[in-house]
C-alpha positions in Angstrom: 38.2 -31.8 56.8 39.7 -29.3 54.5 39.0 -25.2 54.8 37.0 -25.3 51.0 36.5 -21.7 49.7 32.4 -21.5 48.8 32.0 -22.3 45.5 30.9 -18.5 43.5 26.8 -17.3 43.5 25.5 -19.0 40.1 24.9 -16.2 37.8 21.6 -13.7 37.5 20.9 -14.4 34.5 17.0 -15.0 33.4 15.6 -18.1 32.4 15.3 -19.6 28.9 11.9 -21.5 28.4 12.1 -23.1 25.4 9.4 -21.3 22.8 5.9 -22.9 22.5 5.8 -24.4 19.3 3.8 -22.4 16.8 -0.3 -24.0 16.1 -0.2 -23.3 12.4 -4.1 -23.8 13.0 -4.7 -20.5 15.5 -5.8 -17.6 13.4 -3.3 -15.0 13.0 -2.3 -12.9 15.3 -4.4 -8.5 15.2 -2.5 -6.0 13.3 -1.9 -3.1 16.3 -1.8 -0.4 13.4 -4.8 -1.8 11.1 -8.1 0.0 11.0 -11.3 -1.1 12.6 -13.0 -0.8 9.6 -10.8 -2.7 6.4 -13.5 -0.5 3.6 -12.1 2.8 6.0 -11.4 5.5 2.5 -7.5 5.3 2.9 -6.9 9.6 4.5 -6.5 11.9 1.2 -3.5 14.7 0.3 -5.2 17.5 -0.4 -4.8 19.5 -4.0 -2.8 22.3 -3.9 -5.0 24.7 -5.2 -3.8 27.3 -7.5 -2.6 24.5 -9.0 -6.5 23.7 -10.0 -6.7 27.7 -10.0 -3.9 27.7 -13.2 -5.3 24.6 -14.8 -8.9 26.8 -15.2 -7.1 30.4 -15.8 -5.6 29.3 -18.7 -9.1 28.5 -20.3 -9.7 32.0 -19.6 -6.7 34.4 -19.0 -3.0 33.3 -19.6 -0.9 35.3 -18.0 -3.2 34.3 -14.8 -2.5 31.1 -15.3 1.3 31.5 -15.5 1.7 33.9 -12.6 -1.3 31.0 -10.9 1.0 27.9 -11.8 4.9 29.7 -11.0 2.9 29.9 -7.5 1.4 26.7 -7.8 4.5 24.5 -8.2 6.6 26.6 -5.1 4.1 26.1 -2.5 3.8 22.8 -3.8 7.7 22.0 -3.5 7.9 23.2 0.0 4.8 21.9 1.5 5.0 18.4 -0.3 1.2 18.7 -1.9 -0.5 17.3 -5.1 -1.0 18.7 -8.2 2.1 19.7 -9.6 1.0 17.8 -12.1 -1.9 20.7 -12.4 0.8 23.5 -12.2 2.3 22.3 -14.6 -0.6 22.3 -17.7 -2.0 25.5 -16.4 1.6 26.5 -17.1 2.0 25.0 -20.4 -1.3 25.9 -21.7 -1.0 29.2 -19.7 2.3 30.3 -22.2 0.6 28.4 -25.6 -2.1 31.1 -24.2 0.4 34.1 -24.5 2.3 33.4 -27.5 -1.6 32.4 -29.6 -2.4 36.1 -28.0 0.8 38.0 -29.2 1.1 36.0 -32.9 -3.1 37.0 -33.3 -2.0 40.8 -32.3 0.7 41.1 -34.8 -1.8 39.5 -37.5 -4.5 41.7 -36.4 -2.7 45.3 -36.5 -1.0 43.8 -39.5 -3.8 43.3 -41.9 -4.9 46.9 -40.7 -1.6 48.1 -42.2 -1.8 46.2 -45.7 -6.2 47.1 -45.1 -5.2 51.4 -45.1 -2.8 50.9 -48.3 -4.6 51.3 -51.3 -3.3 49.5 -54.2 -5.9 52.1 -56.7 -4.2 52.5 -60.1 -6.1 55.6 -62.7 
């Protein structure tokens, strides 16, 4: 008899079993992230309140619309809320209101300045 060394131990790999063939007629696997109610409303993001106030004030007090619009844009940039378009619309309308108010005031005072002069010749 020969003194042969014993064979090395078998590696400890996990047993691999062939995957079972997928059944094409089986129901699809349930999605663990799906809602139990497929018709549930999607979560909505919050709209910045100052953006809404800016748009409303643009029709009443233009200076307030400009101030609120700038503050709203800064908050939207920091928090990621919705309402950027509302804030920009409030700013544009507010600035247009300020410009038209200044032009109207100049025209008003110019009208009284011209009306104060009398051009009567005798």
